[in-house]
C-alpha positions in Angstrom: -18.4 28.7 10.4 -17.1 26.5 13.2 -14.0 24.3 12.6 -16.0 21.1 13.3 -18.6 22.0 10.7 -15.9 22.8 8.1 -14.3 19.5 8.8 -17.6 17.6 8.3 -18.3 19.4 5.1 -14.8 18.7 3.8 -15.0 15.0 4.7 -18.4 14.7 3.0 -17.0 16.3 -0.2 -14.0 14.0 -0.2 -16.2 10.9 0.3 -18.4 12.1 -2.6 -15.4 12.5 -4.9 -14.1 9.0 -4.1 -17.5 7.5 -4.7 -17.8 9.3 -8.1 -14.3 8.2 -9.1 -15.1 4.6 -8.2 -18.3 4.7 -10.1 -16.7 6.2 -13.2 -13.8 3.8 -13.0 -16.1 0.8 -12.8 -18.1 2.0 -15.8 -15.1 2.7 -18.0 -13.0 -0.4 -16.9 -15.4 -3.3 -16.4 -13.3 -5.6 -14.1 -10.4 -6.2 -16.5 -12.6 -7.5 -19.2 -10.7 -5.4 -21.8 -7.2 -6.2 -20.5 -5.6 -8.0 -23.4 -2.5 -9.3 -21.6 -2.0 -13.0 -21.6 -1.1 -13.1 -17.9 -1.7 -16.0 -15.5 -3.1 -13.4 -13.1 -6.0 -12.2 -15.3 -9.3 -14.1 -15.3 -10.8 -12.1 -18.3 -11.3 -13.6 -21.7 -7.8 -12.5 -22.9 -6.0 -13.7 -19.8 -4.3 -17.0 -19.1 -5.4 -17.7 -15.5 -7.6 -20.6 -16.7 -4.5 -22.4 -18.1 -2.6 -21.9 -14.8 -5.5 -23.2 -12.7 -6.1 -26.2 -15.0 -2.4 -27.2 -14.8 -2.6 -27.0 -11.0 -5.6 -29.3 -11.0 -3.6 -31.8 -13.1 -1.0 -32.0 -10.3 1.6 -29.7 -11.9 3.3 -27.2 -9.8 2.5 -23.7 -11.1 4.7 -20.6 -10.3 4.4 -17.0 -11.4 7.8 -15.5 -11.9 7.8 -11.7 -11.1 11.4 -10.9 -10.4 12.5 -10.1 -14.0 14.6 -12.2 -16.3 17.9 -10.5 -15.2 17.5 -12.4 -11.9 16.8 -15.7 -13.7 19.6 -18.1 -12.7 20.5 -21.0 -15.1 20.0 -23.6 -12.3 16.6 -22.2 -11.3 14.3 -25.2 -11.1 17.2 -27.6 -10.6 16.8 -31.0 -12.4 13.0 -31.0 -12.2 11.3 -31.1 -15.6 10.2 -27.4 -15.9 8.6 -25.3 -18.6 9.2 -21.5 -18.6 6.3 -19.9 -20.4 6.2 -16.5 -22.2 2.7 -15.8 -23.5 2.9 -12.8 -25.8 4.6 -10.4 -23.2 3.1 -6.9 -23.3 6.7 -5.7 -23.0 8.8 -7.5 -25.6 11.7 -9.6 -24.4 14.9 -8.3 -26.0 18.6 -7.8 -25.3 20.2 -9.4 -22.3 16.9 -11.0 -21.3 17.1 -13.2 -24.4 20.6 -14.3 -23.2 19.2 -15.2 -19.8 16.5 -17.3 -21.3 19.0 -19.1 -23.6 21.3 -19.8 -20.6 18.3 -21.2 -18.6 17.2 -23.4 -21.5 20.8 -24.7 -22.1 21.4 -25.6 -18.4 19.3 -28.7 -18.1 17.7 -31.1 -20.7 14.4 -30.7 -18.6 14.3 -26.9 -18.9 11.9 -26.2 -21.7 10.8 -22.9 -23.2 7.2 -22.1 -24.3 7.2 -19.0 -26.5 4.1 -17.5 -27.9 3.2 -14.2 -29.7 5.0 -11.1 -30.9 6.4 -10.3 -27.4 8.6 -13.4 -27.7 9.6 -13.0 -31.3 13.1 -12.0 -30.5 13.7 -15.2 -28.6 12.1 -17.2 -31.4 14.7 -15.8 -33.9 17.5 -17.1 -31.7 16.1 -20.6 -32.2 15.9 -20.2 -36.0 12.3 -19.1 -36.6 10.7 -15.8 -37.2 7.2 -14.7 -36.7 5.1 -13.4 -39.7 2.3 -11.3 -38.2 -0.9 -10.4 -40.1 -2.4 -7.2 -38.7 -5.4 -7.1 -41.0 -6.1 -10.8 -41.5 -6.3 -14.0 -39.5 -6.0 -17.7 -40.5 -8.0 -20.8 -39.6 -6.1 -23.6 -37.9 -6.0 -27.0 -39.5 -5.2 -29.5 -36.8 -4.3 -33.2 -37.3 -4.4 -36.3 -35.2 -6.2 -36.5 -31.9 -7.0 -32.8 -31.9 -8.8 -32.7 -35.3 -12.3 -32.3 -34.0 -14.1 -29.2 -32.7 -13.8 -25.5 -33.5 -10.5 -23.8 -33.3 -9.6 -20.1 -32.8 -8.3 -18.1 -35.7 -4.6 -17.0 -35.4 -3.0 -13.9 -36.8 0.6 -15.2 -37.0 2.6 -18.0 -38.6 6.1 -19.3 -38.2 8.8 -19.2 -40.8 12.3 -20.7 -40.6 15.5 -18.7 -40.8 18.4 -20.3 -42.8 21.2 -18.4 -41.1 23.0 -20.1 -38.3 23.6 -16.7 -36.6 20.6 -14.4 -36.1 21.2 -10.7 -35.8 18.6 -8.6 -34.0 18.7 -5.5 -36.1 15.4 -4.1 -34.7 17.0 -3.1 -31.3 20.3 -1.7 -30.3 21.2 -2.3 -26.7 24.4 -1.4 -24.8 25.8 0.3 -28.0 25.9 -3.0 -29.9 23.7 -5.1 -32.2 22.5 -8.3 -30.4 23.2 -11.6 -32.2 22.8 -15.2 -31.2 23.8 -18.5 -32.6 21.0 -21.0 -33.4 21.4 -24.2 -31.4 21.5 -27.6 -32.9 18.0 -29.1 -33.2 17.7 -32.9 -33.5 14.0 -33.0 -34.4 11.2 -30.6 -35.3 7.7 -31.6 -34.6 4.9 -29.7 -36.3 2.0 -29.4 -33.9 -0.4 -27.1 -35.7 -0.7 -25.6 -39.2 -3.0 -23.1 -40.8 -5.4 -23.9 -43.7 -2.8 -22.3 -46.0 -0.2 -24.8 -45.0 1.9 -22.3 -42.9 3.1 -23.5 -39.5 1.4 -22.3 -36.4 3.0 -24.4 -33.6 6.3 -26.3 -33.4 8.3 -28.3 -30.9 12.1 -28.2 -31.2 13.9 -31.2 -29.7 17.4 -30.1 -28.9 20.3 -32.3 -29.8 23.0 -30.6 -27.8 21.8 -31.3 -24.3 19.5 -28.4 -23.9 15.8 -28.4 -23.2 13.0 -28.5 -25.7 11.5 -25.3 -27.2 7.8 -25.0 -28.0 6.8 -22.2 -30.4 3.3 -20.8 -30.7 2.7 -18.2 -33.4 -0.3 -16.7 -31.5 -1.0 -16.7 -27.8 -4.7 -16.8 -28.6 -4.4 -20.6 -28.3 -3.7 -20.3 -24.6 -6.1 -17.6 -23.6 -9.1 -18.2 -21.3 -11.7 -17.8 -24.0 -10.0 -20.2 -26.4 -9.4 -22.8 -23.7 -13.1 -22.7 -22.7 -14.9 -22.5 -26.0 -12.6 -24.2 -28.5 -10.6 -27.4 -29.0 -7.4 -25.5 -28.2 -7.9 -26.4 -24.5 -7.0 -30.1 -24.8 -4.2 -29.2 -27.2 -2.5 -26.7 -24.9 -2.9 -28.8 -21.8 -1.4 -31.7 -23.7 1.7 -29.7 -24.2 2.4 -29.8 -20.5 0.5 -32.8 -19.0 2.8 -35.8 -18.5 5.9 -33.9 -19.7 6.6 -31.3 -16.9 6.4 -31.3 -13.2 6.6 -27.5 -12.9 5.4 -24.7 -15.1 6.7 -21.2 -14.6 4.7 -18.2 -16.0 6.8 -15.1 -16.7 4.8 -12.1 -15.3 7.4 -9.3 -15.1 7.1 -8.5 -18.8 3.3 -8.6 -18.4 3.3 -5.7 -16.0 3.1 -7.7 -12.8 6.7 -7.2 -11.6 7.7 -7.8 -8.1 7.5 -4.9 -5.6 5.5 -1.8 -5.6 2.6 -0.7 -3.3 -0.9 0.5 -3.4 0.3 4.0 -2.9 2.6 3.8 -5.9 -0.1 2.3 -8.1 -2.6 5.0 -7.1 0.0 7.7 -7.8 0.7 6.2 -11.3 -3.0 6.1 -12.0 -3.5 9.7 -10.9 -0.8 10.9 -13.4 -2.4 9.1 -16.4 -6.1 9.6 -15.7 -8.0 12.8 -16.3 -9.9 12.1 -13.0 -6.6 11.8 -11.2 -5.5 15.2 -12.6 -8.8 16.7 -11.3 -8.1 15.3 -7.8 -4.5 16.8 -7.9 -5.9 20.2 -8.9 -8.4 20.1 -6.0 -5.6 19.1 -3.6 -3.5 22.1 -4.9 -6.4 24.5 -4.4 -6.8 23.2 -0.8 -3.1 23.6 -0.1 -3.2 27.2 -1.4 -6.2 28.0 0.7 -4.5 26.6 3.7 -1.4 28.6 3.1 -3.4 31.8 2.5 -5.3 31.3 5.8 -2.0 30.7 7.6 -0.4 34.1 6.6 -0.4 36.7 9.4 -0.9 40.2 8.3 0.9 42.7 10.5 3.4 42.3 13.3 2.8 39.6 15.9 1.1 40.7 19.1 3.0 40.4 22.4 1.5 38.3 25.0 0.7 40.3 28.2 2.5 38.8 31.2 0.1 37.6 33.8 1.4 36.5 37.2 -0.7 34.3 39.5 -1.5 35.6 42.9 -0.2 33.8 46.0 -2.6 32.2 48.4 -1.9 35.0 50.9 -3.0 37.6 48.4 -6.2 35.7 47.8 -6.9 35.5 51.5 -6.2 39.2 52.0 -8.5 40.1 49.1 -11.3 38.0 50.6 -10.8 39.5 54.0 -10.9 43.0 52.6 -14.1 42.3 50.6 -15.8 40.9 53.7 -14.6 43.7 55.9 -16.1 46.2 53.4 -19.4 44.4 53.7 -19.1 44.6 57.6 -18.9 40.8 57.7 -15.8 40.6 59.9 -16.9 37.7 62.0 -18.0 35.8 58.8 -14.6 36.6 57.1 -12.7 35.2 60.1 -14.9 32.1 60.1 -14.3 31.6 56.4 -10.6 32.1 56.8 -10.4 29.4 59.5 -12.6 27.0 57.5 -10.2 27.5 54.5 -7.2 26.7 56.8 -8.9 23.5 57.9 -9.6 22.4 54.4 -6.0 23.0 53.4 -4.6 21.0 56.3 -6.8 18.0 55.9 -5.6 15.1 53.7 -6.7 15.1 50.1 -10.2 13.8 49.6 -11.4 14.4 53.2 -13.9 17.0 54.3 -14.0 18.8 57.6 -16.8 17.8 59.9 -18.0 19.3 63.2 -17.6 22.7 64.7 -14.6 24.6 63.3 -14.0 26.3 66.7 -13.5 23.0 68.5 -11.0 22.0 65.7 -9.1 25.3 66.2 -8.9 24.8 69.9 -7.6 21.3 69.4 -5.1 22.6 66.9 -3.8 25.2 69.3 -3.1 22.6 72.0 -1.3 20.1 69.7 1.0 22.2 67.5 4.7 21.8 68.3 6.4 25.0 67.0 6.0 28.2 69.1 5.2 30.3 66.0 2.3 28.0 65.1 1.1 27.8 68.7 1.0 31.6 69.0 -0.8 32.0 65.6 -3.4 29.4 66.6 -4.0 31.2 69.9 -4.4 34.5 68.0 -7.0 32.9 65.8 -8.8 31.5 68.8 -8.9 35.0 70.3 -10.1 36.6 67.0 -13.0 34.2 66.6 -14.9 36.1 69.3 -17.8 38.2 67.9 -17.5 41.9 67.2 -14.1 42.0 65.5 -12.8 45.0 63.6 -11.4 45.2 60.1 -7.9 45.0 61.6 -8.9 41.8 63.3 -9.7 40.2 59.9 -6.3 41.1 58.5 -4.6 39.8 61.7 -6.6 36.5 61.2 -5.4 36.3 57.6 -1.7 36.7 58.7 -2.2 34.2 61.5 -3.6 31.6 59.1 -0.6 32.1 56.8 1.8 31.6 59.7 0.0 28.3 60.7 0.1 27.1 57.1 3.8 27.8 56.7 4.6 25.9 59.9 2.3 22.9 59.3 2.1 22.5 55.5 3.2 19.0 54.4 
């Protein structure tokens, strides 16, 4: 099989595998519809992109923070009224990240925190509240005031107050020590939502020590796209930000949308966790092994036979000998002279006219004695009836002329 045919077959097989992988991937993962992360990047029913876009249309500056909380500076956002939002991070916020959030909230009175869901429960404990999560049950919301009408989503968590002034996070040990934090002084607690059982679902903590406010949501379902579109939670959540903040920052690093990375890295990570990716790796290994097997040389290497190119004089002599053997002496001499004229003419030009007249003109205008004698010899040898020795003499004379007149 020819190499070109093999390459075409291999390319067709590769395109077919990619098409099958895309088809299977689209069937098993229907456009992030099942992604349950409450990220401002996701447009699915469980995402929070609708909230970010709605805030932008209300004239609020929306940012998506992807650098990680370790790079969050306390003066980030300056004196602008800003809200830093953590909507049930898929990777829980713990350890030193909690301290970074506390420092950012303490820096300015306009730096507010919005904490929702189990991923932010460690931060909630540092403000004196713990999250009671119900895995097998959910509760109806009982709103009050201007948000009383309409249907509300069911929530799976409620908030409960801690009485200790110092909260110890015994669920995680980081840096060989148990994390603890002091609950800041709170001037006022506003209850925003409660469940039908009377348990608190949403709170606003107004700091009394110069820090920013803290809004606690027991369940991030209230801020997801489906709830904002289909229930009365939309006006309620937007009312938490509209008229209060000029900038809203969504934390995305703990949602899996950290800064950096590339398409190649994402493809590599997918190939390690997907059965289809493992199949592609196996096919690649088989191809590499086949290539290595085809590249192995069996036996010692063959030595290349040295081949030396003949000189122009050898070619001329060979031609003269061949023509002499065919008794074409006069033709051989004429061919030799014609070859000399072609070699002496500039590149791209062709000899025109009788070659005998050209040879006579050459004999009269050459300058060196050797070239003049060789040209006269050629003129003598152009007479009919020459012998084989005359052909060889003509070849030697042509070489003398060429050596004297070559550019």
